[in-house]
C-alpha positions as CSV (number, residue, x, y, z in Angstrom):
1,M,123.9,110.0,98.9
2,L,122.4,109.8,95.4
3,K,121.2,113.0,93.7
4,A,118.1,112.5,91.6
5,V,115.9,114.4,89.1
6,I,112.4,113.6,87.9
7,I,111.2,114.2,84.4
8,D,107.5,113.5,83.9
9,D,104.8,115.5,82.0
10,E,102.3,115.0,84.8
11,Q,102.9,117.2,87.9
12,Y,100.9,114.9,90.1
13,C,103.2,112.0,89.2
14,I,106.2,114.2,90.1
15,D,104.6,115.1,93.4
16,S,103.7,111.5,94.2
17,L,107.2,110.2,93.5
18,S,108.9,113.1,95.3
19,A,106.9,112.3,98.4
20,K,107.8,108.7,98.3
21,L,111.5,109.6,97.9
22,E,111.3,111.4,101.2
23,A,111.1,108.0,102.9
24,F,114.8,107.4,102.0
25,P,116.5,110.6,103.3
26,D,119.8,108.8,103.9
27,K,120.0,107.3,100.4
28,I,118.7,109.8,97.9
29,T,117.8,113.5,97.6
30,L,115.7,115.1,94.9
31,V,117.6,118.1,93.4
32,G,115.2,119.0,90.6
33,S,112.2,118.1,88.5
34,T,110.3,119.3,85.4
35,T,107.2,118.5,83.4
36,Q,108.8,120.1,80.3
37,A,110.9,117.9,78.1
38,S,112.4,121.1,76.6
39,A,113.8,122.0,80.0
40,A,115.0,118.5,80.9
41,I,118.5,118.7,79.3
42,A,119.4,121.9,81.1
43,L,118.1,120.5,84.3
44,V,120.3,117.4,84.1
45,Q,123.3,119.3,83.0
46,S,122.9,121.8,85.8
47,H,122.4,119.3,88.6
48,Q,124.6,116.4,87.3
49,P,122.3,113.8,89.1
50,D,123.3,110.2,89.8
51,V,119.8,109.0,88.9
52,I,117.1,110.2,86.5
53,F,113.5,109.1,87.0
54,V,112.0,109.6,83.6
55,D,108.5,108.8,82.1
56,I,108.4,107.0,78.8
57,N,105.6,109.1,77.4
58,L,106.4,112.8,77.7
59,G,103.6,114.2,75.6
60,T,105.1,115.3,72.3
61,T,108.3,113.3,72.8
62,T,109.5,110.2,74.7
63,G,112.0,109.5,77.5
64,F,114.0,107.7,74.9
65,E,114.2,110.6,72.5
66,L,115.1,112.8,75.5
67,L,118.0,110.5,76.4
68,E,119.4,110.7,72.9
69,K,120.0,114.3,73.4
70,L,122.0,113.8,76.7
71,P,125.8,113.5,76.4
72,Q,127.2,110.2,77.6
73,P,128.0,108.7,80.0
74,W,124.5,108.9,81.2
75,P,123.5,108.8,84.9
76,G,121.5,105.8,86.1
77,I,118.2,105.7,84.3
78,I,115.0,104.5,86.1
79,F,111.9,104.6,83.8
80,C,108.6,105.3,85.4
81,T,105.9,103.9,83.1
82,A,102.3,103.0,82.9
83,Y,103.0,100.1,80.5
84,D,101.4,96.8,81.6
85,H,103.1,94.0,83.3
86,Y,103.6,92.0,80.2
87,A,105.6,94.8,78.5
88,I,107.5,95.3,81.7
89,K,108.8,91.8,81.5
90,A,110.3,92.5,78.1
91,F,111.8,95.7,79.5
92,R,113.4,93.9,82.4
93,Y,115.4,91.5,80.3
94,N,117.2,94.4,78.6
95,A,118.8,95.3,81.9
96,L,116.9,98.5,82.6
97,D,115.5,99.6,85.9
98,Y,111.8,100.5,85.9
99,L,108.9,101.5,88.2
100,L,105.4,100.7,87.2
101,K,102.9,103.4,87.9
102,P,101.5,103.8,90.5
103,V,104.9,103.5,92.1
104,E,105.0,101.1,95.1
105,Q,107.1,102.2,98.0
106,H,109.0,98.9,98.3
107,E,109.8,98.8,94.6
108,L,111.1,102.3,94.8
109,G,113.4,101.3,97.6
110,E,114.7,98.3,95.7
111,A,115.4,100.5,92.7
112,I,117.3,103.1,94.8
113,T,119.3,100.3,96.4
114,K,120.2,98.9,93.0
115,A,121.2,102.4,91.7
116,A,123.5,102.8,94.7
117,V,125.4,99.6,94.0
118,V,125.4,99.2,90.3
119,T,128.9,99.9,89.0
120,K,128.6,98.8,85.3
121,P,128.8,101.4,82.6
122,S,125.7,103.3,81.5
123,L,123.4,101.7,79.0
124,Q,124.3,102.3,75.4
125,L,121.8,103.9,73.0
126,D,121.2,100.7,71.0
127,Q,120.2,98.8,74.2
128,L,117.6,101.5,75.0
129,Q,116.3,101.4,71.4
130,L,115.9,97.6,71.8
131,A,114.0,98.0,75.1
132,I,111.7,100.7,73.8
133,S,110.9,98.8,70.5
134,M,110.0,95.7,72.5
135,L,107.6,97.8,74.6
136,Q,106.0,99.3,71.6
137,R,105.4,95.8,70.1
138,K,103.7,94.4,73.2
139,S,100.4,94.1,71.5
140,I,101.7,91.5,69.1
141,G,103.6,89.5,71.7
142,L,107.2,89.0,72.4
143,Q,109.0,88.3,69.1
144,K,112.6,88.2,70.3
145,I,114.6,87.8,73.5
146,A,117.7,89.8,74.2
147,L,120.5,87.7,75.8
148,P,123.3,89.6,77.5
149,S,126.7,89.3,75.9
150,V,130.2,90.7,76.4
151,N,129.5,93.6,74.1
152,G,125.8,94.2,74.8
153,F,123.0,91.9,73.8
154,E,122.3,89.2,71.2
155,L,118.8,89.0,69.8
156,I,117.3,85.6,69.5
157,E,114.1,85.0,67.6
158,L,111.7,83.0,69.9
159,P,110.7,80.6,67.1
160,E,114.4,79.6,66.9
161,L,114.7,78.8,70.6
162,V,114.4,75.1,71.3
163,R,114.9,74.9,75.0
164,L,116.5,76.3,78.1
165,E,118.5,74.4,80.8
166,A,119.4,75.5,84.3
167,A,123.0,75.4,85.5
168,S,123.1,76.9,89.0
169,N,122.8,80.6,88.5
170,Y,123.3,80.3,84.8
171,T,121.0,79.3,81.9
172,H,121.9,77.5,78.7
173,F,119.9,78.4,75.6
174,Y,119.7,75.8,72.9
175,I,119.0,77.3,69.4
176,N,117.6,75.3,66.5
177,N,120.9,75.7,64.5
178,G,122.8,73.7,67.2
179,R,124.2,76.7,69.0
180,K,124.3,76.9,72.8
181,I,124.4,80.3,74.5
182,T,125.0,80.7,78.2
183,V,123.9,83.7,80.2
184,S,124.3,84.6,83.9
185,K,120.6,84.7,84.8
186,T,118.5,82.0,86.5
187,L,116.0,79.8,84.6
188,K,113.2,81.1,86.8
189,E,113.6,84.6,85.4
190,Y,113.3,83.4,81.9
191,E,110.4,81.0,82.7
192,N,108.4,84.1,83.8
193,L,109.2,85.9,80.6
194,L,108.4,83.0,78.2
195,E,105.4,81.4,80.0
196,E,102.9,83.1,77.6
197,E,104.9,82.4,74.4
198,G,104.4,78.6,74.0
199,F,107.1,77.6,76.4
200,A,106.7,75.2,79.4
201,R,108.7,74.5,82.5
202,I,108.8,70.7,82.8
203,H,111.5,70.3,85.4
204,Q,113.6,72.2,87.8
205,S,116.3,72.2,85.1
206,H,114.3,72.5,81.9
207,V,112.0,74.9,79.9
208,I,111.0,73.7,76.5
209,N,109.5,75.3,73.4
210,L,106.4,73.2,72.6
211,K,106.9,73.9,68.9
212,Y,109.9,71.5,69.0
213,L,108.2,68.7,71.0
214,K,108.3,65.4,69.1
215,S,106.5,63.1,71.6
216,F,105.1,63.0,75.1
217,N,105.3,59.9,77.3
218,R,102.8,60.2,80.1
219,G,103.7,57.0,81.7
220,K,104.6,56.5,85.4
221,T,107.8,58.4,84.7
222,A,106.7,61.2,82.4
223,S,109.1,62.5,79.8
224,V,109.3,64.4,76.5
225,I,111.4,63.8,73.4
226,M,112.4,66.9,71.5
227,Q,112.8,67.0,67.7
228,D,116.6,66.8,68.1
229,G,116.2,63.5,69.8
230,I,117.0,64.5,73.3
231,E,114.7,63.0,76.1
232,L,113.9,65.1,79.1
233,D,112.1,64.1,82.3
234,I,109.0,65.8,83.5
235,S,109.1,66.2,87.3
236,A,106.1,64.8,89.2
237,T,105.3,68.2,90.6
238,R,105.0,69.7,87.1
239,R,103.3,66.8,85.3
240,D,99.7,67.9,85.8
241,K,100.3,71.5,84.7
242,F,102.3,70.3,81.7
243,M,99.4,68.1,80.6
244,E,97.1,71.0,80.8
245,L,99.4,73.1,78.7
246,F,99.9,70.2,76.3
247,R,96.2,69.7,75.7
248,D,95.6,73.5,75.3
249,Y,98.5,74.0,72.9
250,F,97.9,70.9,70.7
251,K,94.1,70.8,71.2
252,A,94.5,67.3,72.4
253,G,91.8,65.3,74.1
């Protein structure tokens, strides 16, 4: 049984989430809540919860600033946020749990299940800083992508990312300096993250950065040639969508 606390500056948000938690009586119990950031540290230290549901915007402070004041190791952190879906995608790829307000019951259940089985160490401060900074920059688009590494994350500038290649449940990232980085996430997950950033899924196994496209062969067997000389097939099922993206990106007739 997980013990949880809720930290949110809006009482109605606490009441709503509390009511939804009651649907999982065998998995989680609410042991405390507060609308006051100043009372949150004492609340957490008193109850020693397994999970903290915390809003990002807490009026005069943020959930991030609040966590800085908590001694480590931290409990499981599930952010409850009103940030839009685009920002949430950036959040997801920094390995944080989140719930988008208004909280959906099935998403809450999934977060609780994940919290119950996750055994990896608590997130480090620099990882949280990275996630929050990406959220705050949502208005200017995603500038970097955080790839999981042994010691945390490696930041890759999107303009330096040439292409991605699927390898079962792994994804290879090819950087413009010749480096290849492999991460244990599927290509589908990154396709969703990059679809609005000038990248295109052309095949079950390939996502490309259109910036590095050298030529496009739209013959019977469509393909592209990248600036590094590699030729990649475009699957028949993705050809029409790619042609639309191509015309829009390059203003081609």
